[in-house]
DRENVO-337989 format. One record per residue (C-alpha): chain; x, y, z; residue number from 1; residue in three letters. Coordinates in nm, 2 decimals. Example, Ala and Ser with C-alpha at 12.3 -4.5 7.8 and 13.67 -1.06 7.14 Angstrom:
chaine->A; x->1.23; y->-0.45; z->0.78; num->1; residu->ala
chaine->A; x->1.37; y->-0.11; z->0.71; num->2; residu->ser
END
This chain:
chaine->A; x->1.22; y->5.15; z->0.07; num->1; residu->met
chaine->A; x->0.96; y->4.91; z->0.13; num->2; residu->ser
chaine->A; x->0.65; y->4.86; z->-0.10; num->3; residu->leu
chaine->A; x->0.42; y->4.97; z->0.21; num->4; residu->thr
chaine->A; x->0.62; y->5.30; z->0.23; num->5; residu->thr
chaine->A; x->0.58; y->5.35; z->-0.15; num->6; residu->leu
chaine->A; x->0.21; y->5.29; z->-0.13; num->7; residu->asp
chaine->A; x->0.18; y->5.53; z->0.17; num->8; residu->glu
chaine->A; x->0.30; y->5.82; z->-0.07; num->9; residu->ser
chaine->A; x->0.07; y->5.71; z->-0.36; num->10; residu->arg
chaine->A; x->-0.26; y->5.90; z->-0.46; num->11; residu->asp
chaine->A; x->-0.56; y->5.72; z->-0.32; num->12; residu->pro
chaine->A; x->-0.72; y->5.78; z->-0.66; num->13; residu->leu
chaine->A; x->-0.45; y->5.59; z->-0.84; num->14; residu->ala
chaine->A; x->-0.49; y->5.31; z->-0.60; num->15; residu->ile
chaine->A; x->-0.86; y->5.30; z->-0.65; num->16; residu->ala
chaine->A; x->-0.81; y->5.28; z->-1.02; num->17; residu->glu
chaine->A; x->-0.57; y->4.98; z->-0.98; num->18; residu->glu
chaine->A; x->-0.82; y->4.80; z->-0.75; num->19; residu->trp
chaine->A; x->-1.10; y->4.86; z->-0.99; num->20; residu->met
chaine->A; x->-0.88; y->4.74; z->-1.29; num->21; residu->asp
chaine->A; x->-0.82; y->4.42; z->-1.08; num->22; residu->ser
chaine->A; x->-1.18; y->4.35; z->-1.04; num->23; residu->gly
chaine->A; x->-1.23; y->4.48; z->-0.68; num->24; residu->arg
chaine->A; x->-1.55; y->4.67; z->-0.57; num->25; residu->asp
chaine->A; x->-1.42; y->5.01; z->-0.44; num->26; residu->val
chaine->A; x->-1.58; y->5.29; z->-0.25; num->27; residu->ala
chaine->A; x->-1.44; y->5.63; z->-0.21; num->28; residu->ile
chaine->A; x->-1.47; y->5.87; z->0.09; num->29; residu->ala
chaine->A; x->-1.41; y->6.24; z->0.03; num->30; residu->thr
chaine->A; x->-1.39; y->6.53; z->0.27; num->31; residu->val
chaine->A; x->-1.64; y->6.78; z->0.14; num->32; residu->ile
chaine->A; x->-1.66; y->7.03; z->0.41; num->33; residu->glu
chaine->A; x->-1.47; y->7.11; z->0.74; num->34; residu->thr
chaine->A; x->-1.52; y->7.36; z->1.02; num->35; residu->trp
chaine->A; x->-1.27; y->7.47; z->1.27; num->36; residu->gly
chaine->A; x->-0.97; y->7.27; z->1.34; num->37; residu->ser
chaine->A; x->-1.01; y->6.96; z->1.11; num->38; residu->ala
chaine->A; x->-0.74; y->6.70; z->1.07; num->39; residu->pro
chaine->A; x->-0.75; y->6.68; z->0.69; num->40; residu->arg
chaine->A; x->-0.85; y->6.94; z->0.43; num->41; residu->pro
chaine->A; x->-1.14; y->6.95; z->0.18; num->42; residu->val
chaine->A; x->-1.06; y->6.70; z->-0.11; num->43; residu->gly
chaine->A; x->-0.89; y->6.44; z->0.10; num->44; residu->ser
chaine->A; x->-0.97; y->6.09; z->0.00; num->45; residu->his
chaine->A; x->-0.99; y->5.74; z->0.15; num->46; residu->leu
chaine->A; x->-1.05; y->5.44; z->-0.07; num->47; residu->val
chaine->A; x->-1.20; y->5.11; z->0.05; num->48; residu->ile
chaine->A; x->-1.25; y->4.77; z->-0.12; num->49; residu->asp
chaine->A; x->-1.50; y->4.51; z->-0.04; num->50; residu->ala
chaine->A; x->-1.25; y->4.32; z->0.19; num->51; residu->asp
chaine->A; x->-1.20; y->4.62; z->0.40; num->52; residu->gly
chaine->A; x->-0.86; y->4.72; z->0.26; num->53; residu->asn
chaine->A; x->-0.82; y->5.09; z->0.26; num->54; residu->phe
chaine->A; x->-0.58; y->5.35; z->0.16; num->55; residu->his
chaine->A; x->-0.55; y->5.74; z->0.21; num->56; residu->gly
chaine->A; x->-0.70; y->5.94; z->0.50; num->57; residu->ser
chaine->A; x->-1.01; y->6.16; z->0.56; num->58; residu->val
chaine->A; x->-0.92; y->6.24; z->0.93; num->59; residu->ser
chaine->A; x->-0.57; y->6.16; z->1.01; num->60; residu->gly
chaine->A; x->-0.68; y->5.83; z->1.18; num->61; residu->gly
chaine->A; x->-0.95; y->5.99; z->1.39; num->62; residu->cys
chaine->A; x->-1.26; y->5.85; z->1.22; num->63; residu->val
chaine->A; x->-1.13; y->5.62; z->0.96; num->64; residu->glu
chaine->A; x->-1.27; y->5.31; z->1.13; num->65; residu->gly
chaine->A; x->-1.62; y->5.46; z->1.13; num->66; residu->ala
chaine->A; x->-1.58; y->5.56; z->0.77; num->67; residu->val
chaine->A; x->-1.46; y->5.22; z->0.65; num->68; residu->val
chaine->A; x->-1.76; y->5.06; z->0.82; num->69; residu->thr
chaine->A; x->-1.99; y->5.30; z->0.64; num->70; residu->glu
chaine->A; x->-1.81; y->5.24; z->0.32; num->71; residu->ala
chaine->A; x->-1.87; y->4.86; z->0.34; num->72; residu->met
chaine->A; x->-2.25; y->4.93; z->0.37; num->73; residu->asp
chaine->A; x->-2.22; y->5.15; z->0.06; num->74; residu->val
chaine->A; x->-2.05; y->4.87; z->-0.11; num->75; residu->leu
chaine->A; x->-2.32; y->4.64; z->0.00; num->76; residu->gly
chaine->A; x->-2.62; y->4.84; z->-0.11; num->77; residu->asp
chaine->A; x->-2.49; y->5.09; z->-0.36; num->78; residu->gly
chaine->A; x->-2.64; y->5.39; z->-0.18; num->79; residu->lys
chaine->A; x->-2.42; y->5.68; z->-0.11; num->80; residu->ala
chaine->A; x->-2.38; y->5.83; z->0.23; num->81; residu->arg
chaine->A; x->-2.31; y->6.18; z->0.39; num->82; residu->met
chaine->A; x->-2.13; y->6.14; z->0.71; num->83; residu->leu
chaine->A; x->-2.05; y->6.42; z->0.97; num->84; residu->glu
chaine->A; x->-1.82; y->6.41; z->1.25; num->85; residu->phe
chaine->A; x->-1.74; y->6.66; z->1.52; num->86; residu->gly
chaine->A; x->-1.68; y->6.76; z->1.89; num->87; residu->val
chaine->A; x->-2.04; y->6.79; z->1.94; num->88; residu->ala
chaine->A; x->-2.13; y->6.45; z->1.81; num->89; residu->asp
chaine->A; x->-2.11; y->6.17; z->2.06; num->90; residu->glu
chaine->A; x->-1.98; y->5.94; z->1.78; num->91; residu->thr
chaine->A; x->-1.70; y->6.17; z->1.69; num->92; residu->ala
chaine->A; x->-1.58; y->6.16; z->2.05; num->93; residu->trp
chaine->A; x->-1.61; y->5.78; z->2.07; num->94; residu->arg
chaine->A; x->-1.39; y->5.75; z->1.75; num->95; residu->val
chaine->A; x->-1.16; y->6.02; z->1.85; num->96; residu->gly
chaine->A; x->-1.23; y->6.33; z->1.67; num->97; residu->leu
chaine->A; x->-1.15; y->6.55; z->1.96; num->98; residu->ser
chaine->A; x->-0.95; y->6.83; z->1.78; num->99; residu->cys
chaine->A; x->-1.22; y->7.08; z->1.81; num->100; residu->gly
chaine->A; x->-1.34; y->7.07; z->1.44; num->101; residu->gly
chaine->A; x->-1.60; y->6.91; z->1.23; num->102; residu->arg
chaine->A; x->-1.58; y->6.72; z->0.89; num->103; residu->ile
chaine->A; x->-1.84; y->6.62; z->0.64; num->104; residu->lys
chaine->A; x->-1.75; y->6.31; z->0.44; num->105; residu->val
chaine->A; x->-1.93; y->6.19; z->0.13; num->106; residu->tyr
chaine->A; x->-1.89; y->5.81; z->0.06; num->107; residu->val
chaine->A; x->-2.00; y->5.67; z->-0.26; num->108; residu->glu
chaine->A; x->-1.94; y->5.34; z->-0.47; num->109; residu->lys
chaine->A; x->-1.70; y->5.38; z->-0.78; num->110; residu->leu
chaine->A; x->-1.77; y->5.21; z->-1.11; num->111; residu->gly
END
């Protein structure tokens, strides 16, 4: 079993703690609300560091890129953001959330 495989099964919160302990700036994105057919349940996490590394998932890959981009801004200015993606949202279609649901994701800097 490779280290990558081991990391994939690890809790994103544990990864965030390790990254912070090593001096990295870290943001966390959390699914706080879903409607309809959402790819990940409420409480799902994606952690992102200032270098753009990330671990976990808030959308099964559908909108991770957009969330990582927003997280980089959160790390830069320290201001939390509320993001919403869904089938009626042009951004959601562009980033691939075409599953028929909507998700609301809260992104904040840790520490």
